[in-house]
C-alpha positions in Angstrom: -2.3 4.5 -16.1 -3.4 2.0 -18.7 -0.9 -0.9 -18.7 -0.9 -0.7 -22.5 0.7 2.8 -22.5 3.8 1.4 -20.5 6.5 1.4 -23.7 7.4 -2.2 -24.5 10.7 -3.1 -25.0 13.1 -6.2 -25.2 14.7 -7.9 -21.9 18.1 -6.1 -22.3 16.8 -2.5 -23.3 17.2 0.4 -20.9 13.7 1.4 -21.0 12.0 5.1 -21.4 12.7 8.1 -19.1 10.0 7.7 -16.3 9.0 11.4 -17.0 7.8 10.3 -20.2 5.7 7.8 -18.7 4.4 9.5 -15.3 4.1 13.0 -13.7 7.2 12.3 -11.9 9.9 14.9 -11.2 13.6 14.9 -9.9 12.3 15.1 -6.5 10.6 11.8 -6.6 11.3 8.2 -6.9 9.0 5.4 -7.6 8.4 3.3 -4.1 5.7 0.6 -5.4 3.8 -0.5 -8.4 0.5 -1.9 -8.3 -1.0 -3.4 -11.1 -4.9 -3.4 -10.5 -7.9 -4.4 -12.6 -11.3 -2.4 -13.1 -12.8 -4.9 -11.2 -10.5 -4.5 -8.3 -11.0 -0.7 -8.5 -14.9 -0.8 -8.5 -14.8 -3.7 -5.7 -14.7 -3.4 -2.0 -12.6 -6.1 -1.2 -8.9 -4.9 -1.8 -6.8 -2.3 0.0 -3.8 -0.5 -0.6 -1.0 -0.9 2.5 1.7 1.6 2.4 4.7 1.5 4.6 7.4 4.3 5.2 11.3 4.1 5.7 10.7 5.3 9.4 8.4 2.6 10.0 4.7 3.8 9.8 2.1 1.7 8.2 -1.2 2.6 6.9 -4.2 0.7 5.1 -6.5 2.5 2.5 -9.4 1.1 0.3 -8.2 0.6 -3.0 -11.7 2.3 -4.4 -10.2 5.4 -2.5 -8.2 5.7 -5.8 -10.9 5.0 -8.2 -11.3 8.5 -9.7 -7.7 9.1 -10.5 -6.3 12.0 -12.5 -2.7 11.9 -14.6 -1.6 14.1 -11.8 -2.4 11.6 -9.2 -3.3 11.8 -5.5 -2.1 12.1 -2.2 -1.9 8.5 -0.5 -0.2 9.4 2.9 0.7 12.3 5.1 4.4 12.1 6.0 6.6 13.2 8.8 9.7 15.5 7.9 12.2 13.3 6.3 9.9 10.2 6.1 9.1 8.6 2.8 7.4 5.7 1.4 9.3 2.9 1.0 6.8 -0.2 0.0 3.3 -0.6 -1.3 1.5 -3.6 -1.5 -2.3 -4.8 -2.4 -4.1 -6.9 0.5 -7.5 -8.2 1.4 -8.9 -8.9 4.9 -7.5 -12.3 5.8 -3.9 -11.3 4.6 -0.9 -11.1 6.9 1.8 -8.3 6.9 5.3 -9.5 7.0 7.8 -6.5 8.1 11.4 -7.3 8.1 14.4 -5.3 9.1 18.3 -5.3 7.8 19.6 -7.2 10.8 16.9 -10.3 10.1 14.0 -9.6 12.4 10.9 -10.3 11.0 7.3 -9.3 12.4 4.1 -10.8 11.2 0.4 -9.7 12.0 -3.2 -9.5 10.4 -3.5 -6.9 7.8 -6.8 -5.7 9.9 -4.5 -4.9 12.9 -4.0 -1.8 10.8 -7.2 0.2 11.0 -8.6 1.4 7.8 -8.0 5.4 7.0 -8.6 7.6 4.2 -5.8 8.6 1.9 -4.7 11.9 3.4 -3.6 10.4 6.8 -0.5 9.4 8.6 0.0 5.8 9.4 0.6 4.1 12.4 3.7 2.1 13.7 4.4 -0.8 12.0 7.3 -2.5 14.3 9.8 -1.5 17.1 13.3 -1.2 15.6 16.5 -1.6 17.6 18.7 1.5 17.3 21.4 -0.2 15.2 18.6 -1.8 12.8 16.5 -0.5 9.8 13.4 -1.6 8.0 14.4 -3.5 5.2 11.2 -4.6 3.6 7.4 -5.1 4.0 5.2 -7.7 2.1 1.9 -8.9 2.1 1.3 -12.7 2.7 -1.8 -14.5 1.5 -3.3 -17.1 3.4 -2.3 -19.8 0.7 1.4 -19.3 1.1 2.9 -21.8 3.5 6.2 -20.5 3.6 8.3 -17.4 3.9 11.3 -17.1 1.7 13.9 -14.8 3.1 17.1 -13.5 1.0 19.9 -11.6 2.2 22.3 -9.2 0.1 25.0 -11.5 -0.1 22.8 -14.0 -2.4 21.7 -16.4 1.0 18.3 -17.7 1.4 16.0 -20.1 2.7 12.1 -20.8 3.4 10.8 -20.9 6.7 7.4 -22.2 7.8 4.8 -19.6 8.2 3.7 -21.8 11.3 7.3 -21.1 12.9 6.6 -17.3 12.3 3.5 -16.7 14.7 1.6 -13.7 14.3 2.4 -10.9 17.1 1.1 -7.8 18.0 1.8 -4.8 15.8 4.7 -2.5 16.9 6.6 -5.2 18.7 10.2 -6.4 17.6 9.3 -9.7 16.1 11.5 -12.7 16.0 14.7 -13.8 14.3 14.4 -14.8 10.7 17.8 -15.5 9.7 21.3 -15.5 11.0 24.2 -14.7 8.5 26.9 -16.6 7.1 28.8 -13.3 6.0 30.1 -10.4 8.2 28.1 -7.3 7.1 25.4 -9.3 5.3 21.7 -7.7 5.6 18.2 -9.2 5.1 16.8 -7.6 1.6 13.5 -9.0 1.2 10.9 -11.8 2.1 8.1 -13.3 0.2 5.5 -15.4 1.1 5.5 -18.6 -1.5 3.8 -22.1 -1.9 5.6 -25.2 -3.3 4.4 -24.4 -7.2 5.5 -20.9 -7.1 8.5 -19.5 -8.9 10.8 -16.6 -7.8 12.9 -14.0 -9.6 16.1 -13.0 -7.7 17.0 -9.4 -8.7 20.5 -8.1 -8.4 21.2 -4.4 -8.3 22.9 -4.3 -11.5 19.9 -5.8 -13.3 20.9 -9.6 -13.3 17.7 -11.7 -12.7 17.6 -15.3 -11.8 14.6 -17.6 -11.9 14.1 -20.5 -8.9 11.7 -22.6 -8.4 10.4 -21.8 -4.6 10.6 -25.5 -3.5 14.3 -25.9 -4.5 15.2 -23.7 -2.0 15.8 -25.4 1.4 13.2 -25.5 4.3 14.9 -24.6 7.4 14.4 -23.2 10.7 14.4 -19.4 11.8 17.8 -19.6 13.2 19.4 -21.1 10.3 21.7 -19.3 7.8 20.4 -20.1 4.6 21.8 -21.6 1.4 23.4 -19.9 -1.8 20.5 -18.7 -4.0 22.1 -16.7 -6.4 25.9 -15.3 -6.9 26.4 -11.8 -5.9 29.3 -9.5 -4.8 29.6 -6.3 -2.9 29.1 -4.3 -6.2 26.3 -6.4 -7.2 24.4 -7.5 -4.2 20.8 -8.9 -4.4 18.1 -6.4 -3.8 14.7 -8.3 -4.1 12.6 -11.2 -5.1 9.6 -11.0 -7.3 6.9 -14.1 -7.4 6.0 -15.4 -10.4 
């Protein structure tokens, strides 16, 4: 849909029911929101990357969604019980970073995921331990020199991209953070540069704006520093880059 058709509201407003804006019924929920320009849709440089909750990934040209109707189009074939968890735009030369709740992180080039048509299944994104689950999947552009890691308890750190060497797709990756609090989990990662700012979001709707370069740069095995106060009832859930 066109951006100007999204109802505008104040920061503290509840917003409009999704069914008034998009043809989404009670059996579906939003997994990703991708702002795109007409120039991107008409070009051949951009791709849509989808990652499922069960750890499958696929890459499709953005141009495959050019002639879209209000009813939408099939973007991926799913196994029974699976669902799309994350969606992102990328270009060749970007890296895909997938991270698990237990703090494992795997990075590889997006072209390691073979280009496929819309109505196809994905391939294995990473290898998961039995007691772990996929927490997030993000695209990191070449101009980002650190990976920002955030936990549910509000701890975070920047890790040098060079310290997270690219590995083969469908492997286990490396430890990206150790946890200060028992029961804490990794919730999000983002590629950041020194002049970026991030919005740290909690499940209760609180947003804190933080300059990326004020968050400590640490090793992969460090436990991070407090980035945002959170509680078990209002944990941190994600990071947005601004």
